[in-house]
VOPAGU-2260 file (C-alpha; in pm, 1 decimal, decimal comma):
REM VOPAGU-2260
SITE   aa  ch    i         X         Y         Z
SITE  MET   A    0       0,0       0,0       0,0
SITE  PRO   A    1     132,1     354,6     -67,4
SITE  GLY   A    2     363,1     453,8     215,1
SITE  ASP   A    3     501,1     102,5     257,4
SITE  TYR   A    4     858,9       6,9     171,2
SITE  ASP   A    5     898,7    -362,0      94,2
SITE  ILE   A    6    1139,6    -525,4    -147,8
SITE  GLU   A    7     855,4    -702,5    -332,6
SITE  TYR   A    8     650,6    -380,3    -357,5
SITE  CYS   A    9     861,9    -230,2    -631,6
SITE  SER   A   10     670,5      92,4    -703,5
SITE  PRO   A   11     817,8     317,6    -430,1
SITE  TRP   A   12    1172,3     216,5    -524,5
SITE  ALA   A   13    1129,2     318,0    -889,0
SITE  GLY   A   14    1278,2     630,6   -1048,6
SITE  ALA   A   15    1043,4     670,7   -1222,4
SITE  ASP   A   16     994,0     794,4   -1577,6
SITE  TYR   A   17     830,4     722,4   -1911,8
SITE  SER   A   18    1107,4     570,2   -2123,0
SITE  PRO   A   19     973,5     509,4   -2475,3
SITE  SER   A   20     973,7     142,1   -2584,8
SITE  LEU   A   21    1109,4      11,6   -2249,4
SITE  ALA   A   22     822,5    -235,3   -2202,9
SITE  THR   A   23     841,6    -349,3   -2564,2
SITE  ARG   A   24    1215,7    -418,7   -2550,0
SITE  GLN   A   25    1214,9    -569,5   -2201,1
SITE  TRP   A   26     919,2    -805,7   -2247,4
SITE  MET   A   27    1028,4    -921,9   -2593,9
SITE  LYS   A   28    1384,8    -989,8   -2479,2
SITE  ILE   A   29    1294,1   -1212,6   -2185,3
SITE  SER   A   30    1026,5   -1394,8   -2387,8
SITE  THR   A   31    1255,7   -1488,9   -2675,4
SITE  SER   A   32    1354,1   -1855,6   -2657,3
SITE  PRO   A   33    1383,0   -2154,3   -2893,2
SITE  SER   A   34    1036,0   -2265,7   -2782,6
SITE  THR   A   35     869,4   -1930,1   -2855,4
SITE  SER   A   36     763,9   -1852,9   -3210,1
SITE  LYS   A   37     868,0   -1531,0   -3379,2
SITE  GLU   A   38     499,5   -1441,4   -3420,3
SITE  ALA   A   39     435,1   -1483,9   -3045,5
SITE  VAL   A   40     727,5   -1258,8   -2955,0
SITE  GLU   A   41     612,7    -995,0   -3205,4
SITE  GLU   A   42     263,6   -1004,5   -3054,4
SITE  ILE   A   43     413,7    -942,7   -2709,5
SITE  GLY   A   44     589,2    -638,3   -2855,4
SITE  ARG   A   45     273,2    -504,5   -3018,7
SITE  ARG   A   46      80,5    -539,1   -2694,7
SITE  ALA   A   47     349,7    -364,9   -2491,9
SITE  THR   A   48     361,3     -79,7   -2742,3
SITE  ALA   A   49     -16,8     -36,5   -2723,2
SITE  LEU   A   50     -13,9     -25,2   -2341,9
SITE  GLU   A   51     261,9     239,1   -2345,9
SITE  GLN   A   52      92,2     450,3   -2609,2
SITE  ASN   A   53    -245,0     439,3   -2430,5
SITE  THR   A   54     -80,9     542,1   -2101,5
SITE  TRP   A   55      98,5     850,3   -2235,5
SITE  PRO   A   56    -210,1    1076,6   -2284,8
SITE  VAL   A   57    -321,9    1026,5   -1923,0
SITE  LEU   A   58      25,8    1097,0   -1785,6
SITE  GLU   A   59      54,1    1402,3   -2010,5
SITE  LYS   A   60    -272,2    1541,6   -1871,5
SITE  LEU   A   61    -167,2    1475,7   -1511,2
SITE  ALA   A   62     170,4    1643,5   -1561,5
SITE  ARG   A   63       2,3    1944,9   -1722,5
SITE  ASP   A   64    -308,4    1990,3   -1508,3
SITE  VAL   A   65    -265,0    1806,1   -1174,4
SITE  PRO   A   66      55,3    1922,3    -999,7
SITE  GLU   A   67     -37,3    1746,2    -675,4
SITE  ALA   A   68      -5,9    1409,9    -853,7
SITE  GLY   A   69     374,1    1442,2    -850,8
SITE  LEU   A   70     447,6    1425,5   -1224,6
SITE  GLN   A   71     643,3    1670,3   -1437,4
SITE  PHE   A   72     759,0    1715,2   -1795,2
SITE  GLN   A   73    1132,1    1668,0   -1820,7
SITE  GLU   A   74    1402,6    1642,0   -2083,6
SITE  MET   A   75    1541,3    1290,8   -2131,3
SITE  ARG   A   76    1892,4    1254,8   -2276,0
SITE  ILE   A   77    2003,9     918,0   -2415,1
SITE  LEU   A   78    2382,7     939,1   -2443,6
SITE  ILE   A   79    2599,1     717,7   -2666,9
SITE  ARG   A   80    2952,9     631,8   -2555,8
SITE  GLU   A   81    3248,3     626,1   -2794,8
SITE  LYS   A   82    3281,7     249,0   -2746,8
SITE  ASP   A   83    2911,8     178,5   -2817,6
SITE  THR   A   84    2750,5     193,4   -3158,9
SITE  SER   A   85    2398,6     275,4   -3042,0
SITE  SER   A   86    2132,3     251,9   -2771,5
SITE  PRO   A   87    1796,8      72,3   -2817,0
SITE  THR   A   88    1606,5     368,1   -2669,8
SITE  ALA   A   89    1795,8     621,3   -2881,7
SITE  ASP   A   90    1743,1     409,0   -3192,5
SITE  HIS   A   91    1371,0     395,0   -3118,1
SITE  LEU   A   92    1347,1     772,5   -3073,4
SITE  ILE   A   93    1541,0     838,0   -3394,5
SITE  SER   A   94    1313,6     595,2   -3579,8
SITE  LEU   A   95    1004,1     771,2   -3445,2
SITE  ALA   A   96    1140,7    1111,7   -3545,1
SITE  ALA   A   97    1196,2     985,3   -3900,8
SITE  THR   A   98     843,0     842,4   -3929,1
SITE  PRO   A   99     598,2    1043,6   -4142,6
SITE  ARG   A  100     370,0    1246,3   -3916,4
SITE  SER   A  101      60,5    1083,7   -4065,6
SITE  LYS   A  102     179,2     744,0   -3940,3
SITE  ILE   A  103     254,3     848,8   -3582,1
SITE  PRO   A  104      -9,7     726,4   -3333,8
SITE  PRO   A  105    -198,2    1037,8   -3218,1
SITE  GLN   A  106    -158,4     938,8   -2852,6
SITE  ILE   A  107     217,4    1002,7   -2862,1
SITE  GLN   A  108     236,8    1284,2   -3117,5
SITE  SER   A  109     353,8    1540,3   -2860,7
SITE  LEU   A  110     631,7    1307,5   -2744,5
SITE  VAL   A  111     752,9    1247,9   -3100,8
SITE  ASP   A  112     748,4    1621,7   -3178,3
SITE  SER   A  113    1000,5    1683,7   -2898,8
SITE  ILE   A  114    1270,9    1443,8   -3027,6
SITE  LYS   A  115    1599,7    1610,9   -3125,4
SITE  PRO   A  116    1977,5    1554,7   -3110,1
SITE  VAL   A  117    2165,1    1646,0   -2793,1
SITE  PRO   A  118    2398,2    1941,9   -2873,8
SITE  ARG   A  119    2765,7    1842,6   -2870,4
SITE  HIS   A  120    2847,8    2091,4   -2593,6
SITE  GLN   A  121    2608,1    1904,2   -2363,5
SITE  LEU   A  122    2783,7    1568,9   -2412,5
SITE  PRO   A  123    3004,2    1458,2   -2121,0
SITE  PRO   A  124    3359,4    1331,9   -2190,0
SITE  GLY   A  125    3364,8     991,0   -2358,6
SITE  PHE   A  126    3030,5    1036,0   -2533,4
SITE  THR   A  127    2999,3    1103,9   -2905,7
SITE  SER   A  128    2626,8    1161,9   -2958,3
SITE  GLY   A  129    2289,3    1171,6   -2792,7
SITE  THR   A  130    1916,8    1196,1   -2853,2
SITE  SER   A  131    1671,3    1385,7   -2634,2
SITE  ALA   A  132    1295,3    1407,1   -2593,3
SITE  THR   A  133    1052,1    1568,6   -2351,7
SITE  THR   A  134     908,2    1290,0   -2140,5
SITE  ILE   A  135     755,0    1261,6   -1791,5
SITE  SER   A  136     913,6    1182,4   -1456,6
SITE  PHE   A  137     733,4    1074,6   -1140,5
SITE  ASN   A  138     787,8    1129,2    -772,0
SITE  PRO   A  139     655,9     800,2    -627,8
SITE  THR   A  140     634,8     944,9    -276,2
SITE  LEU   A  141     371,3    1188,1    -409,1
SITE  TYR   A  142     215,4     992,0    -694,7
SITE  LEU   A  143     134,2     667,6    -510,5
SITE  PRO   A  144     -51,7     840,1    -222,0
SITE  TRP   A  145    -230,3    1056,6    -479,8
SITE  LEU   A  146    -355,9     742,3    -653,2
SITE  ALA   A  147    -482,4     608,9    -318,9
SITE  SER   A  148    -657,1     940,3    -252,5
SITE  GLN   A  149    -840,3     911,8    -585,8
SITE  CYS   A  150    -974,2     573,8    -476,4
SITE  LEU   A  151   -1089,2     717,5    -143,8
SITE  ALA   A  152   -1257,5    1007,0    -325,0
SITE  GLN   A  153   -1468,2     746,6    -508,5
SITE  ASN   A  154   -1571,6     591,5    -173,2
SITE  CYS   A  155   -1343,7     289,4    -212,8
SITE  THR   A  156   -1251,9     102,9     103,5
SITE  LEU   A  157    -880,7      35,1     153,8
SITE  SER   A  158    -786,2    -242,4     393,8
SITE  ARG   A  159    -508,3    -490,0     466,5
SITE  ALA   A  160    -525,5    -867,8     485,8
SITE  LEU   A  161    -303,3   -1171,0     442,6
SITE  ILE   A  162    -426,6   -1433,3     198,4
SITE  THR   A  163    -267,5   -1747,2      60,4
SITE  HIS   A  164    -522,5   -1823,6    -212,5
SITE  ILE   A  165    -681,3   -1586,3    -463,0
SITE  THR   A  166   -1033,1   -1710,5    -385,0
SITE  ALA   A  167    -998,9   -1583,7     -27,1
SITE  ALA   A  168    -996,5   -1228,3    -160,6
SITE  ALA   A  169   -1362,0   -1261,4    -262,6
SITE  SER   A  170   -1461,4   -1272,5     105,2
SITE  LEU   A  171   -1292,2    -938,0     181,8
SITE  HIS   A  172   -1555,5    -716,2      19,9
SITE  HIS   A  173   -1653,8    -432,5     254,0
SITE  SER   A  174   -2024,1    -517,3     216,6
SITE  GLY   A  175   -1977,9    -854,1     382,4
SITE  SER   A  176   -2103,1   -1032,3      70,9
SITE  PRO   A  177   -1869,1   -1217,3    -165,5
SITE  ALA   A  178   -1717,4   -1000,2    -437,1
SITE  ASP   A  179   -1846,4   -1057,8    -789,4
SITE  VAL   A  180   -1496,0   -1015,8    -935,0
SITE  VAL   A  181   -1145,6   -1018,9    -784,6
SITE  VAL   A  182    -874,9    -813,6    -957,7
SITE  ASN   A  183    -534,1    -968,6    -899,4
SITE  CYS   A  184    -257,2    -706,1    -907,9
SITE  THR   A  185     -22,1    -883,8    -667,0
SITE  GLY   A  186     289,0    -852,4    -882,7
SITE  LEU   A  187     565,7   -1091,7    -789,9
SITE  SER   A  188     342,4   -1253,0    -526,6
SITE  SER   A  189     147,2   -1418,0    -809,3
SITE  LEU   A  190     439,3   -1659,4    -829,6
SITE  THR   A  191     327,6   -1825,1    -503,3
SITE  LEU   A  192     -34,0   -1710,5    -456,2
SITE  GLY   A  193    -265,1   -2011,4    -446,5
SITE  GLY   A  194    -488,2   -2041,7    -750,1
SITE  ILE   A  195    -242,2   -1839,7    -961,7
SITE  GLU   A  196     111,5   -1976,5    -902,0
SITE  ASP   A  197     249,5   -1837,1   -1227,3
SITE  GLU   A  198     590,4   -1996,2   -1289,3
SITE  ASN   A  199     664,9   -1748,0   -1567,7
SITE  LEU   A  200     724,1   -1476,6   -1306,3
SITE  PHE   A  201    1071,6   -1400,3   -1178,6
SITE  PRO   A  202    1242,8   -1107,7   -1002,4
SITE  ALA   A  203    1471,8    -857,7   -1172,1
SITE  ARG   A  204    1660,8    -695,3    -886,8
SITE  GLY   A  205    1725,9    -323,5    -899,0
SITE  GLN   A  206    1941,8    -109,1    -672,6
SITE  SER   A  207    1929,4     268,2    -643,8
SITE  VAL   A  208    2049,7     572,2    -455,4
SITE  LEU   A  209    1836,4     880,1    -389,2
SITE  VAL   A  210    2038,1    1203,5    -360,4
SITE  ARG   A  211    1948,6    1564,9    -283,9
SITE  SER   A  212    2099,9    1737,1    -587,5
SITE  GLU   A  213    1867,5    1799,9    -882,9
SITE  PRO   A  214    2024,6    1846,0   -1228,5
SITE  GLY   A  215    1676,5    1891,3   -1376,8
SITE  TYR   A  216    1680,9    1629,5   -1649,7
SITE  ILE   A  217    1685,6    1253,7   -1710,9
SITE  VAL   A  218    2000,6    1077,1   -1833,6
SITE  SER   A  219    2056,5     724,3   -1960,0
SITE  SER   A  220    2382,8     595,5   -2105,4
SITE  SER   A  221    2422,6     342,7   -2385,2
SITE  GLY   A  222    2631,9     104,8   -2176,6
SITE  THR   A  223    2890,3      50,8   -1905,3
SITE  ASP   A  224    3218,5    -135,0   -1870,8
SITE  GLU   A  225    3063,1    -357,4   -1603,5
SITE  GLY   A  226    2838,3    -560,8   -1834,8
SITE  GLU   A  227    2478,2    -567,0   -1956,9
SITE  SER   A  228    2326,3    -599,9   -1608,0
SITE  GLU   A  229    2451,3    -255,7   -1500,9
SITE  SER   A  230    2364,3      89,3   -1630,7
SITE  ALA   A  231    2369,8     460,8   -1556,5
SITE  ASN   A  232    2021,9     607,0   -1507,4
SITE  ILE   A  233    1948,1     946,7   -1355,7
SITE  ILE   A  234    1596,8    1079,9   -1295,4
SITE  THR   A  235    1517,0    1408,7   -1125,4
SITE  ARG   A  236    1190,8    1358,9    -935,7
SITE  ALA   A  237     907,9    1611,8    -934,0
SITE  GLY   A  238     815,3    1825,5    -634,5
SITE  GLY   A  239    1158,1    1852,7    -474,9
SITE  GLY   A  240    1192,3    1474,9    -451,9
SITE  GLY   A  241    1564,9    1468,8    -517,7
SITE  THR   A  242    1730,4    1260,8    -789,2
SITE  PHE   A  243    1715,1     886,4    -842,5
SITE  LEU   A  244    2042,2     719,7    -942,1
SITE  GLY   A  245    2035,6     366,7   -1086,5
SITE  GLY   A  246    2090,5     104,0   -1173,3
SITE  CYS   A  247    2110,4    -258,6   -1239,3
SITE  LEU   A  248    1889,9    -533,6   -1379,2
SITE  GLN   A  249    1978,5    -864,2   -1211,9
SITE  PHE   A  250    1756,7   -1154,0   -1316,9
SITE  ASP   A  251    1648,9   -1413,3   -1056,9
SITE  ASN   A  252    1824,3   -1227,9    -776,1
SITE  TRP   A  253    1612,6   -1205,9    -457,2
SITE  ASP   A  254    1877,0   -1035,8    -239,8
SITE  GLY   A  255    1722,8    -745,6     -46,5
SITE  ASN   A  256    2052,9    -614,8      88,5
SITE  VAL   A  257    2234,5    -315,6     -59,7
SITE  ASP   A  258    2555,6    -419,2    -234,9
SITE  PRO   A  259    2803,6    -143,1    -137,3
SITE  ARG   A  260    3042,5    -220,5    -424,1
SITE  LEU   A  261    2760,1    -195,9    -676,5
SITE  ALA   A  262    2643,2     127,2    -512,5
SITE  SER   A  263    2992,4     272,8    -546,9
SITE  ARG   A  264    3006,3     184,4    -917,8
SITE  MET   A  265    2660,4     334,5    -974,6
SITE  LEU   A  266    2753,0     663,3    -808,7
SITE  ARG   A  267    3075,3     688,8   -1008,3
SITE  ARG   A  268    2898,8     624,2   -1339,3
SITE  CYS   A  269    2621,2     872,0   -1267,7
SITE  VAL   A  270    2861,0    1153,2   -1179,6
SITE  GLU   A  271    3057,8    1079,9   -1497,8
SITE  VAL   A  272    2752,0    1113,6   -1723,9
SITE  CYS   A  273    2596,7    1400,5   -1525,4
SITE  PRO   A  274    2861,7    1622,1   -1362,0
SITE  GLU   A  275    2584,8    1866,0   -1255,9
SITE  LEU   A  276    2505,3    1625,1    -971,5
SITE  VAL   A  277    2804,3    1760,8    -778,3
SITE  GLY   A  278    3001,5    2080,9    -744,2
SITE  LYS   A  279    3272,2    2179,2    -991,4
SITE  GLY   A  280    3572,9    1951,9    -960,5
SITE  GLN   A  281    3397,9    1713,1    -723,1
SITE  GLY   A  282    3349,4    1339,4    -756,8
SITE  THR   A  283    3110,9    1111,3    -570,6
SITE  GLU   A  284    3215,9    1272,1    -241,8
SITE  GLY   A  285    3005,4    1570,7    -349,1
SITE  LEU   A  286    2681,5    1372,0    -341,7
SITE  SER   A  287    2439,7    1408,0     -49,4
SITE  VAL   A  288    2266,6    1072,2     -11,9
SITE  ILE   A  289    1909,6    1050,0     119,2
SITE  ARG   A  290    1884,9     669,5     109,5
SITE  TYR   A  291    1988,1     352,6     -67,5
SITE  GLY   A  292    1722,5     120,3    -204,4
SITE  VAL   A  293    1662,4    -228,3    -341,8
SITE  GLY   A  294    1349,8    -342,0    -524,8
SITE  LEU   A  295    1241,8    -649,0    -720,1
SITE  ARG   A  296    1078,6    -583,3   -1056,2
SITE  PRO   A  297     807,9    -842,5   -1132,3
SITE  LEU   A  298     915,9    -963,2   -1476,1
SITE  ARG   A  299     722,2   -1232,3   -1662,5
SITE  ARG   A  300     818,8   -1452,1   -1955,3
SITE  GLY   A  301     549,5   -1388,6   -2211,9
SITE  GLY   A  302     504,6   -1027,5   -2103,9
SITE  VAL   A  303     235,8    -879,8   -1883,6
SITE  ARG   A  304     -63,1   -1097,5   -1798,3
SITE  ILE   A  305    -396,3    -920,1   -1833,6
SITE  ASP   A  306    -681,1   -1167,7   -1866,7
SITE  ALA   A  307   -1001,7   -1298,0   -1709,6
SITE  VAL   A  308   -1022,1   -1648,3   -1562,8
SITE  GLU   A  309   -1232,9   -1840,7   -1316,3
SITE  VAL   A  310   -1065,7   -2000,3   -1015,8
SITE  GLU   A  311   -1278,7   -2241,1    -811,5
SITE  GLY   A  312   -1593,8   -2051,0    -900,3
SITE  VAL   A  313   -1444,7   -1703,8    -838,2
SITE  LYS   A  314   -1411,3   -1466,6   -1134,6
SITE  VAL   A  315   -1057,3   -1325,7   -1140,7
SITE  VAL   A  316    -908,0   -1054,0   -1361,4
SITE  ASN   A  317    -528,4   -1071,3   -1359,7
SITE  CYS   A  318    -297,4    -774,4   -1413,5
SITE  TYR   A  319      68,1    -839,8   -1327,0
SITE  GLY   A  320     414,4    -899,3   -1471,3
SITE  HIS   A  321     495,1    -542,6   -1582,5
SITE  GLY   A  322     860,1    -566,5   -1481,7
SITE  GLY   A  323    1034,3    -229,0   -1491,1
SITE  ALA   A  324     764,8     -69,4   -1707,3
SITE  GLY   A  325     475,9     -51,9   -1461,7
SITE  TYR   A  326     443,0     325,8   -1449,2
SITE  GLN   A  327     452,6     375,2   -1824,2
SITE  THR   A  328     202,7      97,3   -1902,1
SITE  SER   A  329     -22,0     156,4   -1600,8
SITE  TRP   A  330    -315,8     348,5   -1745,5
SITE  GLY   A  331    -324,8     139,2   -2061,0
SITE  SER   A  332    -333,3    -172,4   -1842,4
SITE  ALA   A  333    -603,7     -23,5   -1619,4
SITE  GLU   A  334    -824,7      37,0   -1922,4
SITE  GLU   A  335    -792,1    -327,3   -2027,6
SITE  VAL   A  336    -877,1    -437,1   -1673,7
SITE  ARG   A  337   -1180,1    -207,7   -1666,4
SITE  LYS   A  338   -1317,3    -369,1   -1981,2
SITE  LEU   A  339   -1258,4    -722,2   -1851,5
SITE  VAL   A  340   -1426,3    -644,7   -1518,7
SITE  GLY   A  341   -1723,3    -491,4   -1701,4
SITE  ARG   A  342   -1768,1    -804,2   -1910,7
SITE  ALA   A  343   -1740,5   -1028,5   -1606,5
SITE  LEU   A  344   -2005,1    -826,1   -1420,9
SITE  GLU   A  345   -2230,2    -832,5   -1724,4
SITE  ARG   A  346   -2213,3   -1210,9   -1736,7
SITE  THR   A  347   -2278,6   -1230,6   -1361,8
SITE  ASN   A  348   -2558,9    -976,3   -1330,1
SITE  GLY   A  349   -2686,1    -951,9   -1685,5
SITE  VAL   A  350   -2635,4    -574,2   -1676,8
SITE  GLY   A  351   -2385,4    -377,5   -1884,5
SITE  HIS   A  352   -2112,6    -190,8   -1694,4
SITE  ASP   A  353   -1884,3      92,0   -1810,2
């Protein structure tokens, strides 16, 4: 629940931002195997793209019109090192910018219009090029409670309970009567939750540092010398929330402890790609750390699961497995869930629901 900090509740540990094509690339990569057809992988990519594109307009409106939600428009710079040929995100942005305007999905037109090269004088040492776009960053400490407040404003009842089987959730309805539909958004817990037990789920460990300095933009580098599991990601949070420094993507790693050596490498990389984090001439000693964090992204082979099933007579709508792309696919996912719940209620009560 918003306000909690638990390793398996990944949302408060996130940066977070809207990084174009992240869900598409992440879900397709982990779903590619000799046993998965090319068509199936491409369908996963199409679905991820649709969820991202349908989320952007809602986030854009919140950033523009609802400051208390904790979102803000922010420049994102994807920087390419001398030793790297490209970056998947930069390649995607360049491809979008080269697409005829008539073929750009209207939902993301404003994002595409903002794409441009990073001026050479803004490139840190060791980097040869970059691509920028105006995207959206989140402050989870503001955004998550705001989401809860929107539920309360609609007279929703928020409560806590421990359950071991999905069917038990039906008995938790505030009316005292069994719920007509249970929506399962338990993330990584769906790996062990009775009635679900999805073996395609696995953790992707992330580690971060939150610091007080605010350079005012988002930075992502094309690579590091420490391998594919490590990166340099910098996100200035809205509303004075400091700056998130990441990162790593460690598959099947459940360790909830901060790795100090990894933290040291992350801080060094982030200062190298964004010297504005510290004073002139300073290194990592110039950073003022608020806290270190570890979270487990709920990744799923096959991509996100959004579907309607029946478990021991209980109608269940699943929505989990978003990995590191939960924020930027959230509203698109919620719309799919809304439709599935409406259909389930219509079959139960014989009345249409919107």
